[in-house]
Backbone as JSON, one array per atom type, in Angstrom:
{
  "sequence": "RNGQSQGSQQLLQAEKQAAEKVADARKKKAHHLKQATEEAQMEAEREQGFQSKQWARFYDP",
  "N": [[169.97, 71.93, 51.02], [167.49, 73.15, 51.19], [165.99, 71.02, 52.08], [166.99, 70.81, 54.63], [166.05, 73.14, 55.8], [163.33, 72.67, 55.65], [163.19, 70.45, 57.3], [163.95, 71.64, 59.7], [161.8, 73.34, 60.08], [159.77, 71.46, 60.41], [160.62, 70.27, 62.76], [160.45, 72.44, 64.55], [157.69, 72.85, 64.44], [156.8, 70.41, 65.51], [157.87, 70.61, 68.09], [156.4, 72.79, 68.99], [153.8, 71.73, 68.95], [154.13, 69.71, 70.85], [154.66, 71.24, 73.13], [152.2, 72.52, 73.36], [150.56, 70.32, 73.91], [151.59, 69.53, 76.38], [151.0, 71.81, 77.91], [148.21, 71.74, 77.76], [147.72, 69.31, 79.06], [148.63, 69.97, 81.61], [146.76, 71.92, 82.32], [144.43, 70.36, 82.38], [145.12, 68.6, 84.43], [145.33, 70.36, 86.6], [142.67, 71.22, 86.7], [141.35, 68.79, 87.31], [142.52, 68.26, 89.78], [141.62, 70.43, 91.28], [138.87, 69.92, 91.19], [138.76, 67.44, 92.52], [139.69, 68.23, 95.02], [137.64, 69.98, 95.8], [135.51, 68.15, 95.93], [136.42, 66.47, 97.97], [136.45, 68.28, 100.08], [133.7, 68.83, 100.3], [132.81, 66.29, 101.04], [134.12, 66.03, 103.49], [132.83, 68.05, 104.92], [130.22, 67.04, 104.92], [130.63, 64.73, 106.44], [131.43, 65.89, 108.84], [129.08, 67.2, 109.56], [127.43, 64.97, 109.92], [128.76, 63.74, 112.07], [128.39, 65.71, 114.01], [125.61, 65.61, 114.34], [125.35, 63.01, 115.33], [126.77, 63.26, 117.72], [125.17, 65.15, 119.04], [122.83, 63.66, 119.29], [123.53, 61.58, 121.07], [124.69, 62.85, 123.29], [123.25, 65.06, 124.03], [120.5, 65.19, 125.39]],
  "CA": [[169.76, 73.01, 51.98], [166.05, 73.33, 51.33], [165.53, 69.92, 52.92], [167.37, 71.13, 56.0], [165.12, 74.17, 56.25], [162.04, 72.01, 55.85], [163.35, 69.62, 58.5], [163.95, 72.55, 60.85], [160.42, 73.8, 60.26], [159.01, 70.34, 60.96], [161.04, 70.12, 64.15], [159.85, 73.54, 65.31], [156.26, 72.57, 64.52], [156.64, 69.3, 66.45], [158.13, 71.15, 69.42], [155.26, 73.63, 69.34], [152.69, 70.84, 69.26], [154.44, 69.04, 72.11], [154.48, 72.23, 74.19], [150.76, 72.72, 73.52], [150.02, 69.13, 74.58], [152.01, 69.6, 77.78], [150.22, 72.88, 78.54], [146.84, 71.23, 77.88], [147.73, 68.28, 80.11], [148.76, 70.66, 82.9], [145.46, 72.54, 82.61], [143.51, 69.29, 82.76], [145.54, 68.1, 85.74], [144.94, 71.38, 87.58], [141.21, 71.17, 86.8], [140.98, 67.58, 88.04], [142.96, 68.42, 91.16], [140.68, 71.37, 91.91], [137.6, 69.22, 91.33], [138.93, 66.44, 93.57], [139.8, 68.96, 96.28], [136.3, 70.45, 96.15], [134.72, 66.99, 96.32], [136.91, 66.04, 99.28], [135.98, 69.27, 101.05], [132.28, 68.6, 100.5], [132.68, 65.04, 101.79], [134.53, 66.31, 104.87], [131.76, 68.83, 105.54], [129.11, 66.1, 105.17], [131.02, 63.87, 107.56], [131.41, 66.72, 110.04], [127.67, 67.37, 109.9], [126.96, 63.69, 110.43], [129.34, 63.55, 113.4], [127.73, 66.66, 114.91], [124.28, 65.07, 114.63], [125.53, 61.85, 116.21], [127.17, 63.79, 119.02], [123.98, 65.76, 119.64], [121.87, 62.61, 119.62], [123.97, 60.79, 122.21], [125.17, 63.62, 124.44], [122.41, 66.23, 124.29], [119.15, 64.6, 125.42]],
  "C": [[168.27, 73.24, 52.24], [165.46, 72.23, 52.22], [165.84, 70.17, 54.38], [166.41, 72.15, 56.59], [163.75, 73.56, 56.54], [162.08, 71.14, 57.1], [163.32, 70.46, 59.76], [162.54, 73.03, 61.14], [159.56, 72.7, 60.89], [159.35, 70.14, 62.43], [160.43, 71.21, 65.03], [158.35, 73.32, 65.49], [155.99, 71.46, 65.53], [156.86, 69.77, 67.88], [156.96, 72.0, 69.9], [154.06, 72.77, 69.74], [152.9, 70.13, 70.59], [154.22, 70.0, 73.28], [153.0, 72.49, 74.44], [150.11, 71.54, 74.24], [150.37, 69.15, 76.06], [151.19, 70.65, 78.52], [148.78, 72.42, 78.75], [146.74, 70.2, 78.99], [147.83, 68.93, 81.49], [147.45, 71.33, 83.3], [144.46, 71.5, 83.08], [143.84, 68.76, 84.15], [145.12, 69.08, 86.83], [143.43, 71.37, 87.79], [140.77, 69.95, 87.61], [141.37, 67.67, 89.51], [142.02, 69.34, 91.92], [139.35, 70.68, 92.17], [137.68, 68.19, 92.46], [139.01, 67.1, 94.94], [138.43, 69.45, 96.74], [135.42, 69.3, 96.61], [135.13, 66.49, 97.7], [136.44, 66.99, 100.37], [134.5, 69.07, 101.35], [132.04, 67.34, 101.33], [133.06, 65.26, 103.25], [133.45, 67.1, 105.61], [130.55, 67.95, 105.85], [129.4, 65.23, 106.38], [130.98, 64.65, 108.87], [129.98, 66.95, 110.5], [127.09, 66.11, 110.49], [127.47, 63.47, 111.85], [128.68, 64.48, 114.42], [126.35, 66.16, 115.3], [124.38, 63.87, 115.56], [125.88, 62.3, 117.62], [125.95, 64.36, 119.75], [122.99, 64.69, 120.07], [122.26, 61.87, 120.9], [124.3, 61.61, 123.46], [124.32, 64.84, 124.76], [120.95, 65.78, 124.27], [118.05, 65.58, 125.25]]
}
């Protein structure tokens, strides 16, 4: 019976560790997604600025 209790405790501990790993992975994924979104936004703004300058150069003498 004591072995069963110890096995149950080990299982609960393993489940807790797994849940913590999943939560950590989700946080990292959200952070990377936010970072990628911000970088894409900055790149889009740079491209828009470049296009505006090109437009002004060719169509606004």
